[in-house]
C-alpha positions in Angstrom: 67.9 95.2 171.7 65.2 97.1 172.0 63.1 97.1 175.4 60.5 94.7 175.1 59.6 94.7 179.2 56.3 97.0 178.4 53.5 97.7 180.7 50.9 95.1 180.4 52.5 93.7 176.9 53.5 90.3 176.0 57.0 90.3 174.0 56.0 87.4 171.3 59.1 88.2 168.6 59.8 89.7 166.0 57.8 91.1 162.5 58.5 89.1 159.4 58.6 91.1 156.4 57.3 90.0 152.9 60.5 89.3 151.5 60.7 86.6 154.9 63.7 88.3 156.4 63.2 89.1 160.2 62.9 92.8 161.4 63.4 94.3 164.4 60.4 95.3 164.8 59.1 93.6 168.2 55.6 92.3 168.5 54.2 93.1 171.7 50.7 91.7 172.6 48.3 93.4 174.5 47.5 91.4 177.8 44.5 93.0 177.6 43.3 91.5 174.1 43.1 88.1 175.5 40.1 88.7 177.5 38.9 87.9 174.0 40.3 84.6 174.2 42.6 83.1 171.5 43.5 80.3 169.6 46.9 78.6 168.3 47.0 76.2 165.4 49.8 74.6 163.8 50.9 71.3 162.7 53.3 69.5 164.4 56.9 70.8 164.4 55.3 74.3 163.2 56.6 75.7 167.0 53.2 75.7 168.8 54.5 74.6 172.0 57.4 77.1 172.1 54.8 80.0 171.2 52.6 78.9 174.2 55.0 78.4 176.6 56.5 82.0 175.8 52.9 83.7 176.1 52.6 81.7 179.5 55.9 82.9 180.6 54.9 86.3 179.5 51.5 86.2 181.5 53.5 84.9 185.0 55.8 87.8 184.5 52.9 90.2 184.4 51.6 88.5 187.6 48.9 86.9 185.5 47.5 83.4 187.0 47.4 80.6 184.9 45.6 77.0 184.8 47.1 75.1 182.1 45.2 71.5 180.7 48.5 69.6 179.5 46.9 66.5 177.7 50.4 65.7 176.2 52.8 66.5 179.0 54.7 69.3 176.7 53.5 72.2 179.6 55.7 70.9 182.4 58.5 72.3 180.9 57.8 75.8 181.6 59.1 74.6 185.5 62.6 74.0 183.7 64.4 77.4 183.7 67.8 77.5 185.0 69.3 80.8 185.5 73.1 79.6 185.3 72.5 78.0 182.5 75.0 75.5 182.8 74.9 72.1 181.6 74.4 70.3 184.9 71.4 72.1 185.3 70.2 70.7 182.4 71.6 67.4 182.4 68.5 65.7 184.4 66.5 66.7 181.6 67.9 66.0 178.6 66.5 62.9 176.3 69.0 60.5 176.4 67.7 58.6 173.8 67.9 61.6 171.5 71.6 62.2 172.5 72.6 58.7 171.6 70.8 59.2 168.0 72.8 62.2 167.4 76.0 60.8 168.6 76.7 62.0 172.1 76.8 61.0 175.0 73.8 62.7 177.6 77.0 64.6 179.4 77.7 66.2 176.1 74.3 66.3 174.9 73.5 68.7 178.3 76.8 71.0 177.3 75.4 71.7 173.8 71.6 71.9 174.9 73.1 74.2 177.7 75.1 76.3 175.2 72.1 76.1 172.5 69.9 77.9 175.1 72.6 80.7 176.4 73.0 81.5 172.3 69.4 82.0 171.7 68.5 84.0 174.7 70.9 86.4 174.2 70.1 86.5 170.6 66.8 87.7 171.6 68.3 89.8 174.5 67.1 87.8 177.6 69.4 86.8 180.3 69.4 85.7 183.7 67.9 88.1 184.8 64.6 87.9 183.2 64.6 84.2 184.1 65.0 84.9 187.5 62.2 87.3 187.1 59.9 85.0 185.7 60.8 82.4 189.0 60.4 84.9 191.5 57.1 86.4 189.9 55.1 82.9 190.0 54.5 79.9 192.1 54.6 77.0 189.4 52.6 73.9 190.2 52.3 70.5 188.3 48.8 68.4 189.4 48.6 65.3 188.4 45.2 63.9 188.9 44.5 60.3 189.6 47.9 59.9 190.4 50.5 60.6 192.7 53.6 61.2 190.5 53.1 65.6 190.9 51.0 67.2 193.2 47.0 65.6 193.6 44.1 66.9 193.1 41.3 65.6 195.6 38.2 65.6 192.9 36.2 63.0 194.3 37.0 63.5 197.9 34.4 66.4 198.1 31.9 67.6 196.3 31.3 71.2 197.7 28.3 73.3 197.8 29.3 76.3 195.1 29.4 79.9 196.8 25.9 81.4 197.9 26.5 83.8 194.8 26.4 81.1 192.5 23.0 79.7 194.2 21.3 82.4 194.2 22.3 82.7 189.9 19.5 80.1 189.0 21.4 79.5 185.3 25.1 79.3 187.2 23.7 77.2 189.6 22.0 75.0 187.5 25.0 74.6 185.0 27.0 73.4 188.1 24.8 70.7 189.2 24.2 69.1 185.5 28.2 69.2 185.1 28.9 67.7 187.9 26.3 65.0 187.4 27.9 64.8 183.8 31.1 64.3 184.6 30.8 61.7 187.3 28.6 60.0 184.6 31.3 60.2 182.3 33.6 58.7 184.7 31.5 55.5 184.9 31.6 55.9 181.3 28.0 56.8 180.5 26.9 59.1 178.1 24.1 60.9 179.8 21.6 63.1 178.5 20.3 65.6 181.3 16.8 65.2 180.0 15.9 61.7 179.2 18.7 59.6 181.3 17.3 58.8 184.9 21.0 58.3 186.5 21.3 61.8 185.2 17.7 63.3 186.8 18.6 61.4 189.7 22.2 62.7 190.4 21.4 66.6 189.5 18.4 66.2 192.0 21.0 64.9 195.0 23.1 67.7 194.3 20.5 70.6 193.9 18.9 69.6 197.0 21.9 69.6 199.4 23.6 72.4 197.7 21.0 74.3 197.7 21.0 74.1 202.0 24.4 75.0 201.3 25.7 71.4 202.3 28.6 69.4 200.8 28.8 65.8 200.0 31.7 63.5 199.9 31.8 60.5 197.9 30.4 58.2 200.9 27.7 60.9 201.4 26.9 60.4 197.5 26.7 57.0 197.3 24.5 56.8 200.3 22.3 59.4 198.5 22.1 57.4 195.6 20.5 54.4 197.9 18.3 56.6 200.5 17.7 60.0 198.1 16.5 62.9 200.8 13.1 63.2 198.8 10.3 60.8 197.9 9.6 62.3 194.3 11.1 63.9 191.3 8.2 66.4 189.9 5.3 65.1 190.7 6.4 61.3 190.2 7.1 59.0 192.7 11.1 58.5 192.9 10.1 54.6 192.9 8.5 54.7 189.2 11.3 56.6 187.9 14.1 54.9 189.5 13.5 51.6 191.9 15.5 50.8 194.9 16.8 48.0 193.0 18.4 50.0 190.3 19.7 53.0 192.5 21.5 50.0 194.3 23.2 49.4 191.2 24.4 52.5 190.3 25.5 52.8 193.9 27.4 49.6 193.6 29.0 51.3 190.4 30.2 54.3 192.1 31.6 52.1 195.0 33.3 49.5 192.6 35.1 52.5 190.7 36.0 54.0 194.4 37.2 50.5 195.6 38.9 50.0 192.3 43.1 49.7 192.7 44.8 53.2 192.6 41.9 55.1 192.6 42.7 56.4 196.1 44.6 59.1 194.5 41.4 60.8 193.0 40.6 61.6 196.7 44.1 62.9 197.7 46.0 65.9 197.4 44.5 69.7 197.1 40.7 70.4 196.8 39.9 71.3 193.2 39.3 74.9 193.8 39.9 77.3 191.1 41.0 80.4 193.6 43.6 78.0 195.1 45.0 76.7 191.4 45.1 80.6 190.4 47.0 81.8 193.6 48.7 80.5 196.5 47.6 80.9 199.9 49.4 84.6 200.9 48.0 85.6 197.1 51.0 84.5 195.0 50.1 83.8 190.9 50.2 80.2 190.3 50.8 78.6 187.1 49.1 75.4 187.7 50.0 72.9 184.9 47.1 70.2 185.1 48.7 67.2 183.8 46.4 64.3 182.5 48.5 62.6 179.8 48.6 59.5 182.3 44.7 59.0 182.2 42.0 56.8 179.9 39.8 59.1 178.1 37.2 59.0 179.8 39.3 60.0 183.3 40.1 63.2 181.0 37.2 64.0 180.4 35.4 63.8 183.8 38.6 65.9 185.1 38.2 68.5 181.9 34.7 68.5 182.9 35.0 69.3 186.5 37.6 71.5 186.3 35.6 74.0 183.4 32.7 73.7 185.7 34.8 74.7 189.1 36.2 77.2 186.6 32.8 78.8 185.7 31.6 78.9 189.1 34.5 80.7 190.3 34.4 83.2 187.5 30.7 84.2 188.7 31.4 84.6 191.8 34.2 87.5 190.3 33.0 91.2 190.0 33.3 92.2 186.6 36.7 93.3 185.1 37.7 94.9 181.7 41.4 93.9 182.3 43.3 90.2 182.0 43.1 88.4 185.4 43.5 85.3 184.5 44.1 82.5 181.7 42.9 78.9 181.0 45.0 77.6 178.6 44.5 74.4 177.2 47.6 72.5 174.8 45.5 70.0 172.6 42.0 70.9 172.6 41.3 68.0 169.9 38.3 66.1 171.2 36.5 68.5 173.4 35.3 70.8 171.3 34.3 68.7 167.7 32.1 70.6 165.3 29.6 67.7 164.9 29.8 65.5 168.2 29.0 67.1 171.8 31.1 65.6 174.6 30.4 67.1 178.1 33.2 69.1 177.8 31.5 71.0 174.6 29.2 72.9 176.4 31.4 74.1 179.3 33.7 75.3 177.0 31.1 77.5 174.4 30.2 79.2 178.1 33.5 80.0 179.0 34.0 81.3 175.4 30.7 83.3 175.5 30.9 84.5 178.8 34.2 84.7 180.6 35.2 87.8 178.7 32.8 90.0 181.3 34.9 88.5 184.1 38.8 88.9 182.7 39.2 85.2 182.2 41.2 84.7 179.0 40.7 81.6 177.2 43.7 80.1 175.1 43.2 76.8 173.1 45.9 75.0 170.8 45.5 72.2 168.3 47.0 71.1 165.4 43.8 69.8 163.5 41.6 72.9 162.6 39.4 70.3 160.7 38.0 69.1 164.3 37.2 72.2 166.0 33.8 73.8 166.5 33.9 77.3 164.8 31.4 78.7 165.7 32.8 78.5 169.2 36.0 79.8 168.0 34.2 82.6 166.4 34.6 84.0 170.2 37.9 84.2 169.8 39.5 87.6 169.2 42.9 86.4 168.1 44.3 83.7 166.0 48.0 82.3 166.3 48.4 80.6 162.6 51.4 78.5 161.9 52.1 76.0 159.4 49.4 74.1 158.7 49.3 70.1 157.1 46.8 70.3 154.4 45.2 72.6 152.0 41.4 71.4 153.8 43.2 72.5 157.0 44.1 76.2 155.4 40.4 76.7 154.1 38.8 75.3 157.5 41.2 78.1 159.0 39.9 81.0 156.8 36.7 80.0 156.8 36.9 80.1 160.8 38.6 83.7 160.4 36.1 85.4 158.5 33.6 84.0 161.1 35.8 85.5 163.8 35.3 89.1 162.7 37.8 88.9 159.6 35.7 89.3 156.4 37.6 92.1 155.4 40.6 90.5 154.8 41.9 89.2 151.5 41.5 85.5 151.8 44.1 84.8 149.1 47.0 86.8 150.4 46.4 85.0 153.8 46.5 81.7 152.1 49.5 82.7 150.5 50.7 83.7 154.0 49.8 81.0 155.2 51.6 78.3 152.6 54.9 80.2 153.2 55.3 80.2 156.8 58.2 78.5 158.3 59.1 76.8 161.7 58.3 78.6 164.8 56.4 81.7 162.4 52.8 82.6 162.8 50.7 85.1 161.1 48.6 87.0 164.2 45.3 88.0 163.6 43.9 90.1 165.9 40.7 91.9 165.8 41.8 94.8 168.3 45.1 95.8 165.7 44.7 96.9 162.0 45.4 94.4 160.5 47.6 91.0 160.6 51.2 90.6 161.1 53.6 87.6 160.7 56.2 87.1 163.3 59.0 84.7 164.4 58.3 83.9 168.2 61.0 84.5 170.4 63.1 81.9 172.4 61.7 81.1 175.6 63.5 80.9 178.7 62.0 77.4 179.2 64.4 74.3 178.3 62.1 72.6 175.8 62.5 68.9 176.5 59.6 67.5 175.3 56.5 65.5 177.0 57.8 64.8 181.1 57.7 61.3 182.1 56.4 60.6 185.4 59.6 60.4 187.0 60.8 63.6 186.5 57.4 65.3 187.1 58.0 63.5 190.4 61.3 64.9 190.9 60.5 68.6 190.1 57.1 68.1 192.5 59.1 66.2 195.5 60.0 69.0 197.5 56.5 70.2 197.1 54.6 67.4 198.0 56.7 67.4 201.3 55.2 70.6 201.9 51.9 70.0 200.6 50.1 69.1 204.2 51.1 72.2 205.8 49.3 74.0 202.6 46.8 72.2 203.0 44.9 73.2 206.2 42.4 70.4 207.4 38.8 71.3 207.8 37.4 71.9 211.5 34.8 68.8 210.6 37.9 66.5 209.9 39.6 67.8 213.1 36.1 67.2 215.1 36.7 63.7 214.0 40.2 63.0 214.3 40.1 63.9 218.4 37.5 61.6 218.7 38.7 58.9 217.5 41.9 59.7 219.7 40.2 59.8 222.4 38.5 56.8 221.3 41.3 54.7 220.9 43.0 56.3 224.4 40.5 56.3 226.7 38.3 52.8 225.1 35.1 54.7 225.6 32.1 52.6 226.1 28.6 52.4 224.4 25.2 52.8 225.9 21.8 51.9 224.4 20.5 55.1 226.0 21.9 58.8 226.4 22.4 59.6 230.2 19.3 61.3 232.2 20.0 64.9 232.9 18.1 67.5 234.5 15.8 69.3 232.3 17.8 72.5 232.6 20.5 71.0 230.7 20.1 71.8 227.3 20.7 68.2 224.7 20.8 69.0 220.9 21.2 66.2 218.3 23.0 67.5 214.9 20.8 65.9 212.0 22.0 62.7 210.4 22.5 64.0 206.9 24.3 60.9 205.2 24.0 57.3 205.0 26.6 54.6 205.9 27.2 51.1 204.9 25.1 48.3 206.5 28.1 47.4 208.8 28.4 50.5 210.2 26.8 51.7 214.1 25.6 54.9 214.6 26.8 56.1 217.8 26.6 59.6 219.2 29.7 61.4 221.1 28.9 64.0 223.7 30.4 67.5 222.8 29.7 70.8 224.7 28.0 73.4 222.3 28.6 77.7 222.5 27.0 79.6 220.2 26.9 83.6 220.2 26.1 86.5 217.8 29.7 88.6 217.6 29.3 92.3 216.3 32.6 94.4 215.2 32.3 97.9 214.3 34.9 100.5 213.6 33.8 103.7 211.7 37.3 105.0 210.5 37.9 101.7 208.3 34.2 101.3 207.8 33.6 98.0 209.3 30.4 97.1 210.5 29.9 93.2 210.8 27.6 90.5 212.6 28.8 86.9 213.0 27.1 83.9 214.3 29.5 81.8 215.6 29.4 77.8 216.7 32.2 76.3 218.4 31.9 72.3 219.9 34.7 71.1 222.2 34.8 68.3 224.6 34.5 67.8 228.2 36.3 65.5 230.9 36.5 65.4 234.7 39.3 67.4 234.8 40.0 70.5 237.1 39.6 72.7 233.6 37.1 70.1 232.2 36.3 72.5 229.1 39.2 74.1 227.0 38.0 76.6 224.5 41.3 77.0 222.5 40.4 73.6 221.5 37.1 74.2 220.6 36.4 73.5 216.8 34.1 75.8 214.2 31.1 74.0 213.2 29.2 74.6 210.1 25.6 74.4 210.8 22.1 76.2 211.1 21.1 76.4 214.7 17.4 75.8 213.3 18.8 72.3 212.0 19.5 71.3 215.6 17.1 68.3 217.0 15.6 67.6 220.3 16.1 63.7 219.7 18.0 61.4 218.1 18.0 58.3 215.6 16.0 55.7 216.7 18.5 52.3 217.2 21.6 54.4 217.9 24.4 54.0 220.5 25.5 56.4 222.8 29.3 57.0 223.8 30.1 57.2 227.3 30.1 61.0 228.2 32.2 62.6 231.8 30.7 63.2 234.5 30.8 66.8 234.2 28.2 67.2 231.8 25.6 65.9 234.0 25.9 69.1 236.7 23.9 71.9 236.1 26.5 74.5 237.2 29.3 73.1 235.0 27.2 75.1 231.7 26.9 78.2 233.9 30.8 78.2 234.3 31.5 77.2 230.8 28.8 80.1 229.3 31.1 82.7 231.6 34.3 81.5 230.2 32.7 81.1 226.6 32.2 84.9 226.5 35.3 86.0 227.8 37.1 83.7 225.3 34.9 85.5 222.3 36.2 88.6 223.6 39.8 87.9 223.7 40.4 85.3 220.8 37.9 86.0 218.1 38.9 89.6 217.4 38.5 90.5 213.2 42.1 91.4 211.6 41.7 93.8 208.6 44.3 95.0 206.0 44.8 98.2 204.6 46.8 98.9 201.7 48.5 102.5 202.0 49.3 102.8 197.9 46.0 102.0 196.6 43.6 103.5 199.6 41.5 100.0 200.3 41.0 98.1 203.2 40.1 94.0 203.1 36.8 92.8 203.8 36.2 91.1 207.4 36.9 87.1 207.0 39.2 88.4 203.9 42.5 86.8 204.2 45.7 88.8 203.6 46.4 86.4 200.4 42.8 87.1 199.4 43.2 90.7 199.7 46.1 90.9 197.8 44.8 89.2 195.5 41.8 91.8 195.1 44.6 94.1 195.3 46.5 92.9 191.9 43.4 92.7 190.2 42.8 96.4 191.1 46.1 97.9 190.6 46.0 95.8 187.2 42.7 97.7 186.2 44.5 101.0 187.1 47.4 100.5 185.3 45.7 99.5 182.2 43.8 102.8 182.3 46.9 104.6 182.9 48.5 102.9 179.8 45.6 104.2 178.2 45.9 107.5 178.9 49.7 107.6 178.6 49.0 106.5 175.1 46.7 109.0 174.2 49.0 112.0 175.6 52.3 110.7 174.2 50.3 110.0 170.6 49.4 113.4 170.1 52.4 114.9 171.1 54.5 112.9 168.9 52.6 113.3 165.6 52.9 117.1 166.1 56.3 117.2 166.4 56.7 114.5 164.1 54.6 116.8 161.9 57.0 119.9 162.4 59.5 118.0 161.6 59.1 116.9 158.4 57.8 120.7 157.7 61.0 122.2 158.6 62.6 119.7 156.6 60.9 120.8 153.7 62.9 123.9 153.2 66.1 122.0 153.0 67.8 121.9 149.5 65.3 120.2 146.8 68.8 118.6 145.4 69.6 116.5 148.3 66.0 114.3 147.7 67.5 111.2 148.4 69.3 112.2 151.4 66.2 114.0 152.6 64.4 111.0 151.9 66.4 108.9 154.5 66.6 111.1 156.7 62.7 111.7 157.0 62.6 107.7 157.2 65.1 107.5 160.3 62.8 110.6 161.5 59.9 108.5 161.5 61.5 105.2 162.7 62.7 107.0 165.7 59.3 108.7 166.6 57.3 105.3 166.2 59.9 103.5 168.5 59.4 105.5 171.2 56.1 105.2 171.0 56.1 101.9 171.1 57.0 101.7 174.6 53.4 102.6 175.5 51.6 101.2 172.1 53.4 98.1 171.3 52.1 97.1 168.1 49.3 100.0 168.1 51.6 102.2 166.5 51.0 105.7 164.9 49.8 105.6 161.7 52.7 106.6 158.8 49.8 108.3 156.4 50.6 111.8 157.7 54.5 110.7 156.9 53.6 109.8 153.5 51.8 112.5 152.5 54.1 114.8 153.7 56.7 113.0 151.3 54.3 113.4 148.5 54.6 117.3 149.2 58.2 117.2 148.9 58.5 115.5 145.9 56.6 118.3 144.3 58.4 121.0 145.5 61.0 120.3 142.9 61.9 124.0 141.6 62.1 125.6 144.6 65.4 127.6 145.8 65.9 129.3 148.9 69.0 131.5 150.0 71.5 130.0 152.6 70.4 131.7 155.3 67.0 130.2 154.8 68.1 126.8 154.7 70.4 127.5 157.6 67.3 128.5 159.9 65.0 125.8 158.9 68.3 123.9 159.5 68.0 125.1 163.4 64.4 124.8 163.4 64.8 121.0 162.4 67.5 121.1 164.9 65.1 122.1 167.6 62.2 120.2 167.1 64.6 116.9 167.5 65.8 118.0 170.6 62.2 118.4 171.5 61.7 114.7 170.4 64.4 114.1 172.7 63.1 115.4 175.6 59.8 114.1 175.2 61.5 110.4 175.2 63.0 111.1 178.2 59.6 112.4 179.8 57.9 109.3 178.8 60.7 107.2 180.1 60.4 108.8 183.2 56.7 108.2 183.6 57.0 104.6 182.4 59.2 103.8 185.3 57.1 105.5 187.7 54.2 103.5 186.6 55.6 100.3 186.8 56.6 101.2 190.3 53.4 102.2 191.3 51.3 99.2 190.6 53.1 95.9 192.1 50.7 94.6 195.0 52.6 92.1 195.7 55.2 93.4 197.6 53.4 96.2 199.2 53.9 96.4 203.2 50.0 96.4 204.5 49.0 97.7 207.4 47.3 95.4 210.0 44.1 96.3 211.7 42.4 95.0 214.9 39.0 95.0 215.4 38.0 93.4 219.1 34.2 92.4 219.3 32.0 94.8 220.6 30.7 94.0 224.0 27.2 95.7 223.7 26.7 93.3 220.6 28.0 89.9 221.6 25.0 87.7 222.5 25.4 84.4 223.5 22.5 81.9 221.9 23.6 79.3 224.0 25.8 76.6 225.9 24.5 73.1 226.1 25.3 69.6 225.2 25.6 68.2 221.8 25.3 64.9 220.4 27.0 64.7 217.1 26.9 61.5 215.3 29.2 59.1 213.8 29.4 56.0 211.5 31.7 53.5 213.5 32.9 50.3 211.3 34.0 47.3 212.0 37.7 48.5 212.9 36.7 51.7 215.2 37.4 54.1 212.4 34.7 56.8 212.6 33.0 59.1 209.8 30.9 61.8 210.7 27.0 61.4 209.9 26.4 64.8 209.6 27.0 67.2 206.6 
């Protein structure tokens, strides 16, 4: 078995000859080629799922993260990897009914499946070591939005404001706003045109208003904003003339009814819909995130896919450009999401990704069994086509039309049609615009056990341990912790409410956070007192080129104990100080405040302790990579830094691979030409032997070069022309000593080829060991606040607004 673990290459299978027999030549697909996207087309039973999972396995081994949208439930099989290859590992996942239909008990069938997989993997040179490598390389997770079977995805709990980079990009910001509005209306079953639908226009303006100020909305805030928008005009027209309060209330009721529907709470639970966290764990390990949506209705699927694609576009545009493959978006069945004529909400988003993702290193892989239902104008952006067995002549014609539109105009249509007609199971024609021509190949045996669509219980079993760990992986936001602490205090101390705030000395500065969201009619607006501290903090370190200025705002509670205020309990508050007000909302209530809050001296003391706390606790930690000579940015976590390191390492590796290819391609070609010239002088009578020897030499050289080139092999043109020259020698006769000298020269050049092979292997091994950022030990650098650049803006009394319902539950009223 040849070595298939190549640098930046995916091992997909082996070539199939024109006679239909599988050859020894490996099909190695350059990961960089996937930045121009790929499409997999094949009818049921063609082996499409196996090819897709095999490709995702290769990506994981190469530390490339994946988000895989799974409408059918098959992709969860990528978690079924068993290094022991024993029957008891397979037993929970075998299809009992399938076993009975074949005349076996479940235990017997598990034995047979284990033996089948062990034999299949061995035949392709794969073993337990490679399976362990796969499992170690990435974190494999199944998410089930709208269900608690797998890990939840909190799609509706928060409509988070886009990043600053997206907000500053008018086109990207507009697309994000419109996609979010479209997705929500799709969930409500409303096919809304962005230009004419007043529902769409209203929601778009609401998101535009809050997000432009970097304010996120939750579902409750959205419902409140629909009823009472933060603006009175849309364009130049009054809001009431476009969308009356009565009609807005009806829309708010629809959203609220959706929220109150049985089981809908699951849409608000789980990890945030954050592309960065779906691609990587908090500590920077690549993820394969399977988004299982088989259990959802059509409208729910469309809603989730649109929200996910919108988030991916925002994430993508916040990344620096790259020519290497940064991440993969895989969709197992694209049917219905990018049709040729209709325009579902998802179509525009997919087209945007296909046109723009290449520049950011995001590769799309779209799979389908229905080629006539795909928009081939969009798929003309796909540089790689994997074509399996097709059902009808119409399907073949449609695929060939698409290939020509994708830059395959120079292909022989009749030959391709014949090739497609003769494809068997697990055999695909690979057309890659980065290669010289198409190739037919047999897919390799996948390491994952293909058990078929996974049931809810099976997903639950796989994710049970992860769900127990999930709360630790999702740190609570500061605002949520503030609310939680106040609720705990209210329950413990039975705090009284007052109609007016306490009368304080004018020297005590009081601040009121703005009320940015609307509560329900039965809620009470109540202000709770906190101590607020705000400071500008500077950090400086010339050695590591760190010059950072931060504005920090913290709030904490005060009591009448000897300590009164503990800054270690303070929570960060995301607010612009200019938005703080001197006045409260009319009609609000006020929670009872501690006596210490009415003393001027308290604030003087708290300011001193606040400054000492900032100096001691608010240190800046940066990380240095000794290997790559890079330092993390201020505020960049170790996990995020490792992600950036891995991407930088991949770019450097790709450049080195290209250089090695160029270096060794030239050297191998030179030595092969020398070898063949030496062979010309050997006796003409042994032409048959010489031709066989020459073929062996050519295969020898190209196999060595394959360790760098994958399918990009050296041309055999020179070899063919040399062969023609040999045939013309004919009557040439040399003396015995001339033949001996030629043989000596031949042996010497062959020895040089062998030496070059060893040298290339050494270079490859060094390259492989040099570009693994996941396991590098980083140097931690601590930078303390600079005393001369620490300025305290304020320490005063802050009143935070909450809505309190009849049961006493508090909800923050600020954003």
